[in-house]
C-alpha positions as CSV (number, residue, x, y, z in Angstrom):
1,M,-34.2,10.4,-7.2
2,P,-31.9,10.3,-4.3
3,I,-30.2,13.2,-3.0
4,W,-27.2,11.9,-3.6
5,A,-27.0,10.8,-7.0
6,A,-23.5,10.3,-7.5
7,I,-20.0,11.1,-6.7
8,P,-18.9,14.0,-8.7
9,P,-15.4,14.1,-10.3
10,P,-12.8,16.3,-8.5
11,P,-13.0,20.0,-8.7
12,F,-9.3,20.0,-9.5
13,R,-6.4,17.9,-10.2
14,N,-3.5,20.1,-9.3
15,L,-2.9,22.4,-6.4
16,E,-1.3,26.0,-7.2
17,L,1.0,27.2,-4.6
18,G,2.2,30.4,-6.0
19,P,4.5,29.6,-8.8
20,L,4.4,25.8,-8.2
21,E,1.7,23.5,-9.3
22,V,1.7,20.1,-7.1
23,R,-0.2,17.2,-8.2
24,M,-3.0,16.2,-5.6
25,Y,-1.8,12.6,-6.5
26,A,1.7,13.3,-4.9
27,I,-0.1,15.2,-1.8
28,W,-2.1,12.2,-0.6
29,I,0.6,9.8,-1.2
30,L,2.8,12.0,1.1
31,L,0.0,12.4,3.7
32,G,-0.3,8.5,3.6
33,I,3.4,8.1,4.4
34,F,3.2,10.6,7.2
35,A,0.4,8.9,8.8
36,A,2.1,5.4,8.5
37,A,5.4,6.6,10.0
38,L,3.5,8.5,12.8
39,L,1.6,5.3,13.7
40,T,4.5,3.3,13.5
41,Y,6.6,5.6,15.7
42,Y,3.8,5.2,18.4
43,R,3.7,1.4,18.1
44,W,7.2,1.0,18.0
45,R,7.8,3.1,21.1
46,A,4.8,1.0,23.0
47,K,7.2,-2.1,22.3
48,G,10.0,-0.3,24.3
49,H,12.2,0.3,21.3
50,D,14.1,3.5,20.3
51,T,12.3,5.5,18.0
52,E,15.0,7.4,16.4
53,I,15.2,4.8,13.8
54,I,11.8,5.8,12.6
55,F,12.6,8.8,10.6
56,E,15.5,7.2,9.0
57,L,13.6,4.0,8.2
58,T,10.8,6.1,6.6
59,L,13.2,7.8,4.2
60,V,14.8,4.4,3.3
61,V,11.4,2.8,2.7
62,V,9.8,5.5,0.9
63,V,12.8,5.8,-1.7
64,F,13.1,2.0,-2.3
65,G,9.1,1.8,-2.2
66,L,8.7,4.2,-4.8
67,I,11.4,2.4,-7.1
68,G,9.7,-0.8,-6.4
69,G,6.2,0.3,-7.0
70,R,7.4,2.1,-10.4
71,L,9.2,-1.0,-11.5
72,Y,6.2,-3.2,-11.0
73,H,4.0,-1.1,-12.9
74,V,6.4,-0.5,-15.9
75,I,6.9,-4.3,-16.1
76,T,3.2,-5.4,-15.7
77,S,1.7,-2.5,-17.6
78,P,4.3,-1.1,-20.4
79,D,1.2,-0.2,-22.6
80,Q,0.1,2.6,-19.9
81,L,3.2,4.6,-20.2
82,G,3.0,7.7,-22.2
83,D,5.5,8.5,-25.3
84,E,7.6,11.0,-23.5
85,W,11.3,9.8,-22.6
86,Y,10.8,10.4,-19.0
87,A,7.5,8.3,-19.1
88,P,9.1,5.2,-17.1
89,I,9.6,7.7,-14.0
90,A,6.6,9.9,-14.2
91,I,5.0,8.8,-11.1
92,W,3.1,12.2,-10.7
93,E,0.9,10.8,-13.5
94,G,-0.1,7.7,-11.5
95,G,1.2,4.3,-12.0
96,L,2.7,2.8,-8.6
97,G,2.1,-1.0,-8.2
98,I,1.5,-1.4,-4.4
99,W,2.9,-5.0,-4.2
100,G,6.2,-3.9,-6.0
101,A,6.3,-0.7,-3.6
102,V,5.5,-3.0,-0.5
103,A,8.1,-5.9,-1.6
104,L,11.2,-3.5,-2.2
105,G,10.5,-1.1,0.6
106,T,9.8,-4.0,3.1
107,L,13.1,-5.5,1.8
108,A,15.2,-2.6,2.0
109,G,13.7,-1.4,5.5
110,F,14.2,-4.9,6.9
111,V,17.9,-4.9,5.9
112,F,18.2,-1.4,7.4
113,V,16.8,-2.1,10.5
114,K,18.8,-5.4,11.2
115,W,22.0,-3.1,10.1
116,R,20.8,-1.0,13.0
117,G,20.8,-3.8,15.4
118,E,16.9,-4.1,15.8
119,S,14.6,-6.9,15.1
120,G,13.6,-6.7,11.3
121,F,10.5,-9.0,11.9
122,E,9.2,-7.0,14.8
123,M,9.6,-3.7,12.8
124,M,7.5,-5.3,10.0
125,D,4.8,-6.1,12.5
126,A,4.8,-2.7,14.1
127,A,4.5,-1.1,10.7
128,A,2.0,-3.2,9.2
129,P,-1.2,-1.3,10.1
130,G,0.7,1.9,9.4
131,I,1.2,0.5,5.8
132,L,-2.3,-0.2,5.3
133,L,-3.3,3.1,6.4
134,A,-1.0,4.7,4.0
135,Q,-2.5,2.8,1.4
136,A,-5.9,3.8,2.3
137,I,-5.0,7.6,2.4
138,G,-3.2,7.2,-0.9
139,R,-6.2,5.7,-2.8
140,L,-7.7,9.5,-2.6
141,G,-5.1,10.2,-4.9
142,N,-6.6,7.9,-7.4
143,Y,-9.5,10.0,-7.3
144,F,-8.2,13.1,-8.0
145,N,-6.4,11.5,-10.9
146,Q,-9.6,9.8,-12.2
147,E,-8.2,6.7,-12.5
148,L,-8.5,2.8,-11.2
149,Y,-12.3,3.0,-11.1
150,G,-14.8,0.2,-11.9
151,S,-17.3,-1.0,-14.3
152,P,-20.5,1.3,-15.0
153,T,-23.1,1.4,-12.4
154,D,-26.1,3.5,-11.6
155,L,-25.9,3.1,-7.8
156,P,-26.2,6.3,-5.8
157,W,-22.5,6.4,-4.9
158,G,-21.7,5.9,-8.6
159,L,-18.6,7.9,-9.6
160,E,-18.6,10.5,-12.2
161,V,-15.7,10.3,-14.6
162,E,-15.1,13.0,-17.2
163,A,-14.8,11.8,-20.8
164,A,-11.2,12.5,-21.2
165,F,-10.5,9.9,-18.6
166,R,-13.1,7.3,-19.6
167,P,-12.0,4.3,-21.9
168,A,-13.3,4.8,-25.7
169,E,-15.9,1.9,-25.1
170,Y,-17.5,3.8,-22.2
171,L,-17.5,7.3,-23.7
172,A,-21.5,7.2,-23.4
173,T,-21.4,6.1,-19.8
174,T,-20.9,8.7,-17.1
175,T,-21.0,6.9,-13.7
176,F,-18.6,3.9,-12.4
177,H,-17.9,1.6,-9.4
178,P,-15.8,3.9,-7.1
179,T,-13.3,1.1,-6.5
180,F,-10.9,3.5,-4.9
181,L,-13.5,4.2,-2.4
182,Y,-14.1,0.6,-1.8
183,E,-10.4,-0.2,-1.4
184,M,-10.1,2.7,0.9
185,L,-12.7,1.6,3.2
186,W,-11.7,-1.9,3.3
187,N,-8.2,-0.8,4.2
188,L,-9.2,1.3,7.1
189,A,-11.4,-1.4,8.3
190,G,-8.2,-3.6,7.9
191,V,-6.3,-1.1,10.1
192,A,-8.8,-1.4,12.9
193,L,-8.7,-5.0,12.5
194,L,-4.9,-5.6,12.7
195,L,-4.8,-3.1,15.9
196,L,-7.4,-5.1,17.6
197,I,-5.6,-8.6,16.8
198,D,-2.4,-7.2,17.8
199,R,-4.1,-6.0,21.2
200,R,-5.9,-9.2,22.0
201,F,-3.8,-11.9,20.8
202,K,0.1,-12.9,21.2
203,I,1.2,-12.9,17.6
204,R,4.7,-13.8,16.8
205,P,6.4,-11.6,14.1
206,P,6.3,-11.4,11.4
207,G,2.8,-12.9,11.8
208,L,0.9,-9.3,11.6
209,F,2.5,-8.5,8.5
210,A,1.5,-11.7,7.0
211,L,-2.0,-11.1,8.1
212,Y,-1.9,-7.6,6.7
213,V,-0.7,-8.9,3.4
214,A,-3.5,-11.8,3.3
215,Y,-6.2,-9.1,4.3
216,Y,-5.3,-6.6,1.5
217,S,-4.8,-9.3,-1.2
218,L,-8.0,-10.8,-0.3
219,G,-9.7,-7.7,-0.9
220,R,-7.9,-6.9,-4.2
221,I,-9.1,-10.1,-5.3
222,F,-12.7,-8.7,-5.6
223,W,-11.6,-5.1,-6.6
224,E,-9.9,-6.7,-9.6
225,Q,-13.3,-8.0,-10.8
226,L,-14.6,-4.6,-10.8
227,R,-11.8,-2.5,-12.4
228,I,-12.1,-1.9,-16.2
229,D,-8.6,0.1,-16.6
230,P,-6.3,-1.6,-19.2
231,A,-4.3,-4.6,-17.6
232,N,-2.4,-7.5,-19.2
233,E,-4.4,-10.7,-18.6
234,L,-3.5,-14.4,-17.8
235,L,-5.8,-17.2,-18.5
236,G,-8.8,-14.7,-18.7
237,Q,-7.9,-12.7,-15.7
238,R,-6.1,-9.6,-14.8
239,V,-2.5,-10.3,-13.8
240,N,-3.2,-8.7,-10.5
241,F,-6.1,-11.2,-9.7
242,W,-3.4,-14.1,-9.7
243,V,-1.0,-12.2,-7.8
244,A,-3.5,-11.5,-5.2
245,I,-4.2,-15.2,-4.8
246,A,-0.7,-16.3,-4.8
247,L,-0.1,-13.5,-1.9
248,V,-3.2,-14.9,0.1
249,I,-1.9,-18.3,0.1
250,G,1.7,-17.1,0.7
251,A,0.9,-15.0,3.5
252,I,-1.0,-17.5,5.3
253,A,1.9,-19.8,5.0
254,V,4.1,-17.3,6.4
255,F,1.7,-16.7,9.3
256,I,1.7,-20.3,10.0
257,W,5.6,-20.7,10.1
258,A,5.9,-17.5,11.9
259,Q,3.7,-18.8,14.9
260,R,5.3,-22.2,14.9
261,R,9.1,-21.2,14.5
262,D,11.6,-21.1,17.4
263,P,10.9,-17.8,19.3
264,A,14.6,-17.8,20.3
265,S,15.4,-16.8,16.7
266,A,13.3,-13.8,16.7
267,D,16.2,-11.5,17.0
268,E,19.4,-12.0,15.0
269,P,22.7,-10.0,15.5
270,A,23.5,-7.0,13.2
271,P,25.6,-7.7,10.4
272,A,29.1,-7.1,10.4
273,G,30.2,-3.3,9.8
274,G,27.0,-1.7,11.1
275,P,26.9,0.5,14.1
276,P,26.7,-1.0,17.6
277,P,23.6,-2.9,18.1
278,K,21.1,-1.1,20.2
279,R,19.0,-2.5,23.0
280,V,16.5,-5.1,21.6
281,K,13.6,-6.0,24.0
282,R,13.3,-9.6,24.1
283,V,9.8,-10.9,25.2
284,K,9.6,-14.2,27.1
285,T,7.2,-16.7,25.3
């Protein structure tokens, strides 16, 4: 028997800080947000832009991202909500759809950046690796919640799941595929890949963001085949499987469009009513 027979369940789910009890799920999400903001800050500064916008942008994206992520979960998985009156907003129990979070957070962030007189597309590219980094770190929250694991396995890195967190049909099974870990490693590799591509190639925005969406969604196609948590299905497959395929195709189309579009349209004037436009660095192509 190998020394490492399985990944043990988390030793605790909550962190007690005096009279306060904080969910580890929330802590890992917050750490992911901080890491994403920090990486975006340095990338935005390296492009010669004003970094004062990053803190305010982070607040905007987080608020709308949480709303979008929860809405996606409530709409696609209403049967996974509790019976409490506050169940639709109980994000501390888990249940954030990443695509809803990225979609609404990106839209709100884009509008805010344009309102501040900066290039929304450039910001999307600057933030893309950071978003993927936040997703990687946030997956550790799923480990502490003992959720989003895969089918049973006897591999040495199988994940032990306590009986209270197993589906009824798997009560006799103890170890499962740690899909949270697979996705975390995939995302970390994607962060390195996006940074390398951005360094080696001249990508017109929002091309790097499109590559991020395609890369993450490609991995998600495979994770969805392993996961056994309850989910609505369409044509015999989980809904998220089809969403992932659609996003891979759509992201590739956006990448091609971004590389072929007129570079002169990269920066548009800020909408009327916003503050005076700040300096925007134009890159000659």
